[in-house]
C-alpha positions as CSV (number, residue, x, y, z in Angstrom):
1,M,-11.1,-22.1,69.3
2,N,-14.2,-24.2,69.1
3,A,-16.4,-23.2,72.0
4,T,-18.3,-26.6,72.0
5,K,-15.1,-28.6,72.2
6,T,-13.7,-26.4,74.8
7,S,-16.8,-26.7,77.1
8,R,-16.8,-30.4,76.6
9,H,-13.1,-30.7,77.5
10,R,-13.7,-28.6,80.7
11,H,-16.6,-30.9,81.6
12,E,-14.4,-33.9,81.2
13,Y,-11.7,-32.4,83.4
14,S,-14.4,-31.4,86.0
15,I,-15.4,-35.0,86.2
16,F,-11.8,-36.0,86.6
17,F,-11.3,-33.4,89.3
18,F,-14.3,-34.7,91.2
19,F,-13.2,-38.3,91.3
20,F,-9.5,-37.3,91.9
21,F,-10.3,-35.3,94.9
22,F,-12.9,-37.8,96.2
23,F,-10.4,-40.6,96.2
24,F,-7.6,-38.3,97.4
25,F,-9.5,-37.1,100.4
26,F,-10.8,-40.6,101.0
27,F,-7.3,-41.9,101.4
28,F,-6.3,-38.8,103.3
29,F,-9.0,-39.4,106.0
30,F,-8.2,-43.1,106.0
31,F,-4.6,-42.3,106.7
32,F,-5.7,-39.6,109.2
33,F,-7.8,-42.0,111.2
34,F,-5.3,-44.8,110.9
35,F,-2.6,-42.5,112.4
36,F,-4.8,-41.5,115.3
37,F,-5.7,-45.2,115.9
38,F,-2.0,-46.0,116.0
39,F,-1.3,-43.0,118.2
40,F,-3.9,-43.8,120.8
41,F,-3.0,-47.5,120.7
42,F,0.6,-46.6,121.3
43,F,-0.4,-44.3,124.0
44,F,-2.6,-46.7,126.1
45,F,-0.3,-49.7,125.4
46,F,2.9,-48.1,126.6
47,F,1.4,-45.6,129.1
48,F,1.8,-47.8,132.2
49,F,5.2,-49.1,131.1
50,F,6.6,-45.6,130.7
51,F,4.7,-44.0,133.6
52,F,5.6,-46.6,136.2
53,T,9.2,-47.2,135.1
54,P,11.6,-44.8,136.8
55,G,13.1,-42.2,134.5
56,M,10.9,-43.2,131.5
57,S,8.1,-40.7,131.8
58,I,10.4,-38.0,130.3
59,Q,11.2,-40.2,127.4
60,F,7.5,-40.9,126.9
61,E,6.7,-37.2,126.7
62,K,9.4,-36.7,124.1
63,V,8.0,-39.5,122.0
64,V,4.4,-38.1,122.2
65,F,5.7,-34.6,121.3
66,I,7.6,-36.0,118.2
67,L,4.5,-37.9,117.0
68,W,2.3,-34.8,117.5
69,Q,4.7,-32.8,115.4
70,W,4.7,-35.3,112.5
71,R,0.9,-35.2,112.5
72,W,1.0,-31.5,111.6
73,I,3.8,-31.9,109.2
74,T,2.0,-34.7,107.4
75,T,-1.2,-32.6,107.3
76,A,0.6,-29.6,105.9
77,V,2.3,-31.7,103.2
78,V,-1.0,-33.3,102.1
79,F,-2.7,-29.9,101.8
80,A,0.3,-28.4,99.9
81,V,0.3,-31.3,97.4
82,T,-3.5,-30.9,97.0
83,Y,-3.1,-27.2,96.3
84,V,-0.4,-27.7,93.7
85,L,-2.3,-30.5,91.9
86,G,-5.5,-28.5,91.9
87,R,-3.9,-25.4,90.7
88,F,-2.1,-27.2,87.9
89,Y,-5.1,-29.2,86.6
90,H,-7.3,-26.2,86.9
91,K,-4.9,-24.4,84.5
92,V,-4.9,-27.5,82.2
93,S,-8.7,-27.4,82.0
94,K,-8.6,-24.0,80.3
95,Y,-6.7,-25.3,77.3
96,P,-7.8,-27.6,74.5
97,R,-7.6,-31.3,75.5
98,G,-4.5,-33.3,74.7
99,P,-2.3,-36.0,76.1
100,F,-2.8,-36.2,79.9
101,P,0.0,-34.2,81.6
102,L,1.6,-34.8,84.9
103,P,2.6,-32.1,87.4
104,L,6.1,-30.7,87.1
105,V,6.9,-32.6,83.9
106,G,3.8,-32.2,81.8
107,N,4.1,-34.4,78.7
108,L,7.9,-34.5,78.7
109,L,7.8,-38.2,79.4
110,A,5.7,-38.9,76.4
111,L,8.2,-37.0,74.2
112,R,11.4,-38.5,75.5
113,N,11.7,-41.0,72.6
114,V,10.1,-38.7,69.9
115,S,12.6,-37.6,67.2
116,D,10.1,-35.9,64.8
117,L,7.5,-34.0,66.7
118,H,5.4,-33.3,63.5
119,S,4.8,-37.0,62.9
120,K,3.8,-37.6,66.6
121,A,1.5,-34.5,66.4
122,T,-0.2,-36.0,63.4
123,E,-0.9,-39.2,65.4
124,W,-2.2,-37.2,68.4
125,A,-4.5,-35.1,66.1
126,K,-6.4,-38.3,65.1
127,V,-7.2,-38.8,68.8
128,Y,-7.6,-35.2,70.2
129,G,-8.6,-33.3,67.1
130,D,-6.9,-30.6,65.0
131,V,-6.2,-28.4,68.0
132,F,-4.7,-29.9,71.2
133,T,-2.3,-28.9,73.9
134,L,1.1,-30.3,74.9
135,W,2.6,-29.3,78.2
136,M,6.3,-28.6,78.3
137,A,6.6,-29.0,82.1
138,E,4.1,-26.3,83.2
139,K,4.1,-24.4,80.0
140,P,1.3,-25.1,77.5
141,M,2.1,-25.5,73.8
142,V,-1.0,-25.5,71.6
143,I,-0.6,-27.6,68.4
144,L,-2.5,-26.7,65.2
145,N,-2.9,-29.5,62.7
146,S,-5.3,-28.2,60.0
147,H,-5.4,-25.3,57.5
148,N,-8.6,-23.9,59.0
149,A,-7.2,-23.8,62.5
150,I,-4.0,-22.2,61.3
151,R,-5.9,-19.6,59.3
152,E,-8.1,-18.8,62.2
153,A,-5.2,-18.4,64.6
154,F,-2.8,-16.4,62.5
155,L,-5.2,-14.4,60.3
156,E,-8.6,-14.0,61.8
157,R,-7.4,-13.8,65.4
158,R,-3.8,-12.9,64.9
159,H,-3.7,-10.3,67.6
160,E,-4.9,-12.8,70.3
161,F,-2.2,-15.3,69.4
162,S,0.7,-12.8,68.9
163,G,2.3,-13.2,72.4
164,R,5.7,-14.6,73.0
165,F,6.6,-16.3,76.3
166,Q,9.9,-15.3,77.8
167,T,12.8,-17.7,77.8
168,K,16.3,-17.7,79.4
169,M,17.8,-18.0,75.9
170,G,16.0,-14.8,74.9
171,D,17.1,-13.0,78.0
172,L,20.8,-14.0,77.3
173,Q,20.5,-12.6,73.8
174,L,18.8,-9.4,74.8
175,Q,21.1,-8.6,77.7
176,G,18.4,-6.3,79.2
177,N,17.6,-4.7,75.8
178,H,14.6,-5.0,73.6
179,D,14.1,-6.2,70.0
180,I,11.4,-7.4,67.6
181,F,12.3,-11.0,67.8
182,F,12.0,-11.8,71.5
183,E,9.8,-9.0,72.7
184,D,6.3,-9.8,73.7
185,Y,3.4,-8.3,71.7
186,N,3.0,-4.9,73.3
187,P,3.2,-1.2,72.4
188,R,7.0,-1.3,72.7
189,W,7.1,-4.1,70.1
190,K,4.9,-2.1,67.8
191,A,7.1,0.9,68.0
192,L,10.3,-1.2,67.4
193,R,8.6,-2.9,64.4
194,K,7.8,0.5,62.8
195,V,11.3,1.7,63.2
196,A,12.8,-1.5,61.8
197,L,10.4,-1.5,58.8
198,L,11.3,2.1,58.1
199,A,15.0,1.4,58.2
200,V,14.7,-1.7,56.0
201,R,12.6,0.1,53.4
202,K,14.9,3.1,53.3
203,Y,18.0,0.9,53.0
204,A,16.6,-1.8,50.7
205,V,15.1,0.5,48.0
206,S,18.5,2.1,47.5
207,D,21.3,0.7,45.3
208,S,23.8,0.6,48.2
209,L,22.6,-2.8,49.6
210,E,22.5,-4.4,46.2
211,N,25.9,-3.1,45.3
212,L,27.3,-4.2,48.6
213,C,26.0,-7.8,48.2
214,K,27.2,-7.9,44.7
215,N,30.7,-6.8,45.7
216,V,30.9,-9.3,48.5
217,V,29.9,-12.2,46.3
218,D,32.2,-11.1,43.5
219,D,35.1,-11.0,45.9
220,Y,34.3,-14.5,47.1
221,V,34.1,-15.9,43.6
222,D,37.5,-14.2,42.7
223,S,39.0,-15.9,45.7
224,L,38.1,-19.4,44.6
225,P,40.9,-21.4,43.0
226,H,40.5,-22.2,39.3
227,G,39.5,-25.6,38.1
228,P,37.0,-28.1,39.6
229,Q,37.5,-28.5,43.3
230,L,35.5,-29.3,46.4
231,V,34.8,-26.3,48.5
232,D,33.2,-26.2,52.0
233,S,30.8,-23.3,51.6
234,R,29.8,-23.0,55.3
235,T,32.8,-20.8,56.3
236,P,32.7,-18.5,53.2
237,F,29.0,-17.8,53.6
238,F,29.5,-17.0,57.3
239,R,32.2,-14.5,56.4
240,M,30.2,-13.0,53.6
241,L,27.3,-12.4,56.0
242,Y,29.6,-10.6,58.4
243,D,31.0,-8.5,55.5
244,V,27.5,-7.3,54.8
245,I,26.7,-6.8,58.5
246,G,30.1,-5.0,59.0
247,V,29.4,-2.4,56.3
248,S,25.7,-2.0,57.4
249,V,26.4,-1.7,61.2
250,Y,30.0,-0.7,61.6
251,G,30.5,1.3,58.4
252,T,33.5,-0.8,57.3
253,R,34.1,-4.3,55.9
254,L,35.3,-6.8,58.4
255,D,38.4,-8.8,57.8
256,G,37.4,-12.4,57.4
257,E,40.8,-13.6,58.7
258,S,40.7,-11.4,61.8
259,N,40.7,-13.0,65.3
260,E,37.3,-11.5,66.1
261,I,35.5,-13.0,63.0
262,R,37.2,-16.3,63.5
263,R,36.1,-16.4,67.2
264,L,32.6,-15.4,66.3
265,E,32.5,-18.3,63.8
266,E,33.8,-20.7,66.5
267,I,31.2,-19.5,69.0
268,D,28.4,-20.0,66.4
269,R,29.6,-23.6,65.7
270,E,30.0,-24.4,69.5
271,F,26.5,-23.1,70.1
272,L,25.0,-25.4,67.5
273,E,26.7,-28.3,69.1
274,V,25.8,-27.5,72.8
275,A,22.3,-26.1,72.5
276,P,20.8,-26.5,68.9
277,N,17.3,-26.4,70.3
278,G,17.7,-23.9,73.1
279,L,18.2,-24.4,76.8
280,P,16.5,-27.0,79.0
281,S,15.5,-24.2,81.4
282,D,13.4,-22.6,78.5
283,I,11.0,-25.5,79.1
284,A,11.2,-25.6,82.9
285,P,13.4,-23.5,85.2
286,W,14.2,-26.5,87.5
287,L,15.9,-28.2,84.6
288,A,18.7,-25.7,84.9
289,I,19.8,-27.6,88.0
290,L,20.0,-30.9,86.2
291,Y,21.8,-29.4,83.1
292,R,23.9,-26.9,85.0
293,S,27.1,-27.5,82.9
294,R,25.3,-26.9,79.6
295,E,23.6,-23.8,81.0
296,K,27.0,-22.4,82.2
297,K,28.6,-23.1,78.8
298,V,25.9,-21.2,76.9
299,E,26.0,-18.3,79.3
300,A,29.8,-18.1,78.8
301,M,29.4,-18.2,75.0
302,F,26.9,-15.3,75.1
303,R,29.2,-13.3,77.3
304,E,32.2,-13.8,75.0
305,F,30.0,-13.1,71.9
306,R,28.9,-9.8,73.4
307,E,32.6,-8.9,74.3
308,V,33.7,-9.5,70.7
309,V,30.9,-7.5,69.3
310,D,31.6,-4.6,71.7
311,R,35.3,-4.7,70.6
312,L,34.3,-4.5,66.9
313,F,32.0,-1.6,67.7
314,T,34.7,0.2,69.6
315,K,37.1,-0.1,66.7
316,A,34.5,1.1,64.2
317,E,33.6,4.1,66.5
318,A,37.3,5.1,66.8
319,T,37.8,5.1,63.0
320,Y,34.4,6.5,62.0
321,V,34.5,9.7,59.9
322,P,31.2,11.6,59.8
């Protein structure tokens, strides 16, 4: 956001790149010449032994061939690592400066013992300024720590910062469809937003929504036992919500004691236990390999959730009277 700070940060990373690649290629060429020194020393030292020993010349040729192959493999690996590192840190240089990230993991190691990110972000803001970048693996997350920075990002330049990066959790919820919550900022999102606002305004200004909410709350109050008692309000509020959704979406009130509503409630509770903050693969796709059991659980829950919702819709469609 601040052009002066951004240029200074890029200059700092440029200096880092210079020294990094200088020492990297220094050690690379040192290893390269050491390898060839060892190779030729091995060649001249054992040449006469293998050459003048019966049946050993073929073995010598095999050894030379293997060493020559390893030379090219090592060279290819070194250049591949150099390309990956250069590409990653070139991308890092385009964002506001923050804690130094590592390839593949970013700043995840610095966050492994952090329970409250906002407190840690306040500490980092004293070092890196009000705007800095954290890297969740290879995904940048820009942190804003002042009123002026937030105002500039979300009011003055809101269209430039309106994008949403795609996650596996969002893909599981969308199931190939589109909505205004997980869709990126594009013409489709604008059209969906207009339709959603039109529907909400048309439905909210009428008395039907107010009467529906009033009836649902009154029914819950009437179901409470008389006298002072402790009541767990989590389950009733969940069922009241589905009562409102049932009338709004399916055209009929859903039975809170039905198997479908109970199962939806169980899925919601299981989801909060298994993945309260999303999936590990939302941060880095390769984390799906390390946390495969959790990923499969969440995928199964979303499939079952969709099946239950489809059954409710089929029932409502069969009994719908225009």
